[in-house]
NUPALO-758131 format. One record per atom (N, C-alpha, C): x, y, z. Coordinates in steps of 0.2 Angstrom, whole numbers, padded with zeros to 4 digits, always signed. Each point is the difference from the previous one (the first is absolute). Example, Ala and Ser with C-alpha at 12.3 -4.5 7.8 and 13.67 -1.06 7.14 Angstrom:
<rs>
+0066-0028+0039;-0004+0006+0000;+0004+0006+0000;-0002+0005-0004;+0004+0006+0001;-0004+0005+0003;
</rs>
This chain:
<rs>
-0080+0118-0162;+0002-0002-0007;-0004+0004-0005;+0004+0003-0005;-0004+0004-0005;+0001-0004-0007;+0005-0004-0001;+0001-0004-0006;-0002-0007+0002;-0003-0004-0006;-0001-0007+0001;+0006-0004+0001;+0000-0004+0005;+0006-0004+0001;-0001-0007-0002;+0005-0003-0002;+0000-0008-0001;-0002-0003+0007;-0004-0004+0000;-0002-0003+0007;+0006-0003+0003;+0004-0004-0003;+0006-0003+0003;+0005+0006+0002;+0000+0005-0003;+0004+0006+0002;-0003+0003+0007;-0006+0001+0000;-0003+0002+0006;+0001-0005+0006;-0001-0006-0001;+0001-0005+0005;+0007+0000+0002;+0005+0000-0004;+0007+0000+0001;+0002+0007+0004;-0003+0006-0002;+0001+0006+0004;-0002-0001+0007;-0006-0002+0001;-0003-0001+0007;+0004-0005+0004;+0002-0006-0003;+0005-0005+0003;+0006+0004+0002;+0003+0004-0004;+0007+0003+0001;-0001+0005+0006;-0006+0003+0000;-0001+0005+0005;-0001-0003+0007;-0001-0007+0000;-0001-0003+0006;-0008+0000+0002;-0004+0002-0005;-0007+0001+0001;-0003-0007+0003;-0004+0001+0005;-0004-0005+0002;-0007+0000-0003;-0003-0006+0001;-0007+0000-0003;-0005+0005+0002;+0001+0001+0007;-0004+0006+0003;+0001+0006-0003;+0007+0002-0001;+0001+0007-0003;-0002+0000-0007;+0000-0005-0004;-0003+0000-0007;-0007+0001+0000;-0004-0004+0005;-0007+0001+0000;-0002+0007+0003;+0004+0003+0004;-0001+0007+0002;+0001+0005-0006;+0005-0002-0004;+0001+0004-0006;-0006+0000-0005;-0003-0007-0001;-0006-0001-0004;-0006+0004+0003;-0001-0001+0006;-0005+0004+0004;+0000+0007-0001;+0006+0003+0000;+0001+0007-0001;-0001+0002-0007;+0001-0004-0005;-0001+0001-0007;-0008+0001-0001;-0003-0005+0003;-0008+0000-0001;-0003+0006+0004;+0003+0002+0006;-0002+0005+0004;+0001+0007-0003;+0005+0001-0004;+0002+0006-0003;-0002+0001-0007;-0004-0005-0002;-0002-0001-0007;-0005+0006-0001;-0001+0002-0006;-0005+0005-0002;-0007-0003+0000;-0004+0004+0003;-0007-0003+0000;-0004+0002-0006;-0005-0004-0002;-0004+0001-0006;-0005+0005+0003;-0002+0005-0004;-0006+0005+0002;-0006-0004+0001;-0003+0002+0006;-0007-0003+0002;+0001-0007+0001;+0005-0003+0002;+0001-0007+0001;+0005-0002+0006;-0001-0006+0002;+0005-0002+0005;+0006-0003-0003;-0001-0001-0007;+0006-0003-0003;+0006+0004-0001;+0006-0003-0001;+0006+0004-0001;+0003-0003-0006;+0005+0005-0003;+0004-0003-0005;+0007-0002+0002;+0001-0006-0001;+0007-0003+0003;+0004-0002-0006;+0006+0002+0000;+0005-0002-0005;+0001-0007+0000;-0003-0004-0005;+0000-0007+0000;+0007-0003+0001;+0005+0003-0004;+0007-0002+0000;+0003+0000+0006;-0001+0006+0004;+0003+0001+0006;-0003-0005+0005;-0007-0001+0000;-0003-0005+0005;+0003-0007-0002;+0000-0002-0006;+0003-0007-0002;+0007+0000+0002;+0004+0005-0001;+0007+0000+0002;+0001-0002+0008;-0004+0004+0004;+0000-0002+0007;-0002-0007+0002;-0005-0002-0004;-0003-0007+0002;+0006-0005-0002;+0003+0001-0006;+0006-0004-0002;+0005+0000+0005;+0002+0006+0003;+0005+0001+0005;-0002-0004+0006;-0006+0000+0002;-0003-0004+0006;+0001-0007-0001;-0002-0002-0006;+0001-0008-0002;+0007-0002+0001;+0005+0005-0002;+0007-0002+0000;+0003+0000+0007;-0003+0005+0005;+0002+0000+0007;-0002-0005+0004;-0006-0003-0001;-0003-0005+0004;+0004-0006+0001;+0003-0003-0006;+0004-0006+0001;+0006+0002+0005;+0003+0006-0001;+0006+0002+0004;-0002+0000+0008;-0006+0003+0001;-0002+0000+0007;-0002-0007+0003;-0002-0005-0004;-0001-0007+0002;+0007-0003+0001;+0005+0001-0004;+0006-0002+0001;+0003+0002+0006;-0001+0007+0002;+0003+0002+0006;-0003-0003+0006;-0007-0002+0000;-0003-0003+0005;+0003-0007+0001;+0001-0003-0006;+0003-0007+0000;+0007+0000+0003;+0004+0005-0002;+0006+0001+0003;+0000+0001+0008;-0005+0004+0002;-0001+0000+0007;-0001-0006+0004;-0004-0004-0003;-0002-0007+0003;+0006-0004-0001;+0004+0000-0005;+0006-0004+0000;+0005+0002+0005;+0001+0007+0001;+0004+0002+0005;-0001-0002+0007;-0007+0000+0001;-0002-0003+0007;+0001-0007+0000;-0001-0004-0005;+0002-0007+0000;+0007-0001+0001;+0004+0004-0003;+0008-0001+0001;+0002+0002+0007;-0004+0005+0003;+0002+0002+0007;-0002-0006+0005;-0006-0003-0001;-0002-0005+0004;+0005-0006-0001;+0003-0002-0006;+0004-0005-0001;+0007+0001+0004;+0002+0007-0001;+0006+0002+0004;-0001-0001+0007;-0005+0002+0003;-0002-0001+0007;+0000-0007+0002;-0002-0005-0004;+0000-0007+0001;+0007-0003+0000;+0004+0002-0005;+0007-0002+0000;+0004+0002+0006;-0002+0007+0002;+0004+0002+0006;-0002-0003+0006;-0007-0002+0001;-0002-0004+0006;+0003-0007+0000;+0000-0003-0006;+0003-0006+0000;+0008+0000+0002;+0003+0005-0003;+0007+0001+0002;+0001+0001+0008;-0004+0004+0003;+0000+0001+0007;-0002-0006+0004;-0005-0004-0003;-0001-0007+0004;+0006-0004-0001;+0003-0001-0006;+0006-0004-0001;+0005+0002+0005;+0002+0006+0000;+0005+0003+0005;-0002-0002+0007;-0006+0000+0002;-0003-0001+0007;+0002-0008+0001;-0002-0004-0005;+0001-0007+0001;+0008-0002+0001;+0004+0004-0004;+0007-0001+0000;+0003+0002+0007;-0003+0006+0002;+0002+0002+0007;-0002-0005+0005;-0006-0002+0000;-0003-0005+0005;+0004-0006+0000;+0002-0003-0006;+0004-0006+0000;+0007+0001+0004;+0003+0006-0001;+0006+0001+0003;-0001+0001+0007;-0005+0003+0002;-0001+0001+0008;-0002-0007+0003;-0003-0004-0003;-0002-0007+0002;+0006-0004+0002;+0005+0001-0004;+0006-0004+0001;+0003+0000+0007;-0001+0006+0003;+0002+0001+0007;-0006-0002+0005;+0001-0005+0004;-0006-0002+0004;-0003+0005+0005;+0004+0005+0003;-0003+0004+0005;-0003+0006-0003;+0000+0001-0007;-0003+0006-0004;-0006-0003-0004;-0002-0006+0001;-0005-0003-0004;-0007+0004+0001;-0002+0002+0006;-0006+0003+0001;+0001+0007-0003;+0005+0004+0001;+0001+0006-0003;+0000+0000-0007;+0003-0005-0003;+0000+0000-0008;-0007-0001-0002;-0004-0004+0003;-0007-0002-0002;-0004+0007+0000;+0001+0003+0006;-0003+0006+0001;+0002+0006-0006;+0006+0000-0001;+0002+0005-0005;-0002-0002-0007;+0000-0006-0001;-0002-0002-0007;-0007+0001-0001;-0004-0001+0005;-0007+0002+0000;-0002+0007-0001;+0004+0004+0003;+0000+0007+0000;+0002+0003-0007;+0005-0003-0003;+0002+0002-0007;-0005-0002-0005;-0003-0006+0001;-0005-0002-0005;-0007+0004+0001;-0001+0002+0006;-0006+0004+0001;+0001+0007-0003;+0006+0003+0001;+0002+0006-0003;-0001+0000-0007;+0003-0005-0003;+0000-0001-0008;-0007-0001-0002;-0004-0003+0003;-0007-0001-0002;-0004+0007+0001;+0001+0004+0005;-0003+0006+0001;+0003+0005-0006;+0006+0000-0001;+0003+0004-0006;-0003-0002-0006;-0001-0006-0002;-0003-0003-0006;-0007+0002+0000;-0004+0000+0005;-0007+0002+0000;+0000+0007-0001;+0004+0004+0003;+0000+0007-0001;+0001+0002-0007;+0005-0003-0003;+0002+0002-0007;-0006-0002-0004;-0003-0006+0001;-0005-0002-0004;-0006+0005+0000;-0002+0002+0007;-0005+0005+0001;+0001+0007-0004;+0007+0002+0001;+0002+0006-0004;-0001+0000-0007;+0002-0006-0003;-0001-0001-0007;-0007+0000-0002;-0004-0003+0004;-0008-0001-0002;-0003+0007+0001;+0002+0004+0005;-0002+0007+0001;+0001+0004-0006;+0007+0000-0002;+0002+0004-0006;-0004-0002-0006;-0001-0007-0002;-0004-0002-0005;-0007+0002+0000;-0003+0000+0006;-0007+0002+0001;-0001+0008-0002;+0005+0004+0003;+0000+0007-0002;+0000+0001-0007;+0005-0003-0003;+0001+0001-0008;-0007-0002-0003;-0002-0006+0001;-0006-0003-0003;-0006+0005+0001;-0001+0002+0007;-0005+0005+0001;+0000+0006-0004;+0006+0003-0001;+0001+0006-0004;-0003-0002-0007;+0003-0005-0003;-0002-0003-0006;-0008+0000-0001;-0003-0003+0005;-0007-0001+0001;-0004+0007+0000;+0003+0005+0003;-0003+0007+0000;+0000+0003-0007;+0006-0001-0003;+0001+0002-0007;-0005-0003-0005;-0001-0006+0001;-0004-0004-0005;-0008+0002+0002;-0001+0001+0006;-0007+0002+0002;-0001+0007-0003;+0005+0005+0000;-0001+0006-0002;-0001+0000-0008;+0003-0004-0003;-0001-0001-0007;-0007-0003-0002;-0002-0005+0004;-0007-0003-0001;-0005+0006+0001;+0001+0004+0005;-0005+0005+0001;+0000+0005-0006;+0005+0002-0002;+0001+0004-0006;-0004-0003-0006;+0002-0006-0001;-0003-0004-0006;-0008+0000+0001;-0002-0002+0006;-0007+0000+0001;-0004+0007-0001;+0003+0005+0002;-0002+0007-0001;-0001+0001-0007;+0005-0001-0004;+0000+0001-0007;-0005-0004-0003;-0001-0006+0001;-0005-0004-0003;-0007+0002+0002;-0001+0003+0006;-0006+0002+0002;-0002+0007-0004;+0005+0004-0001;-0001+0006-0004;-0001-0002-0007;+0003-0005-0003;-0002-0002-0007;-0007-0003+0000;-0002-0003+0005;-0007-0003+0000;-0005+0005+0001;+0002+0005+0004;-0005+0006+0001;-0001+0004-0007;+0006+0001-0003;+0000+0004-0007;-0004-0004-0005;+0001-0007+0000;-0004-0004-0005;-0007+0000+0002;-0002+0000+0006;-0007+0001+0002;-0003+0006-0002;+0004+0006+0000;-0003+0007-0002;+0000+0000-0007;+0004-0003-0004;+0000+0000-0007;-0006-0004-0003;-0001-0006+0004;-0006-0004-0002;-0006+0003+0001;-0001+0004+0006;-0006+0004+0001;-0001+0005-0005;+0006+0004-0002;-0001+0005-0005;-0002-0003-0007;+0003-0006-0001;-0002-0003-0007;-0008-0002+0000;-0002-0002+0006;-0007-0002+0000;-0005+0007+0000;+0002+0005+0003;-0003+0006-0001;+0000+0003-0007;+0005+0000-0003;+0001+0002-0007;-0004-0004-0005;-0001-0007+0002;-0004-0004-0005;-0007+0001+0001;-0002+0002+0006;-0007+0001+0002;-0003+0007-0003;+0005+0004-0001;-0002+0007-0003;-0002+0000-0007;
</rs>
């Protein structure tokens, strides 16, 4: 960015680009990495407007990523509900079939066996669908956890760099006041 952008414009541009929080933080990191260094110093000159635009864009993107995670959880819950309804329907069909078979005396044993098999199959299918839904949710939440840990690591490193810089500046102030 060469011109100063309105923070809402920068945030909207990143949102329209489909930017994720990680990509915005990468761009901010690149801004600091490529910044001009001050002579004889570890300090750099960073365009404040660009950095603030990127931070505003990150603030805009975070709620969307949280909504995405919420949508994933809601999708899993809906999948589990569909599996339960399907299992209930299969069990009801099994009961109906069992009652029909019981009406004939010579097939009572066969009907009971078949009904139990249908119920067992329905329970297995419901358990499988629930396990699949839980696995899907766990994978998505795991990825979200990785992303959040990456952000936390970057924030921690930034804060440590600021603390180190503040310590050097305090030491330099003490040396200059002693002289």
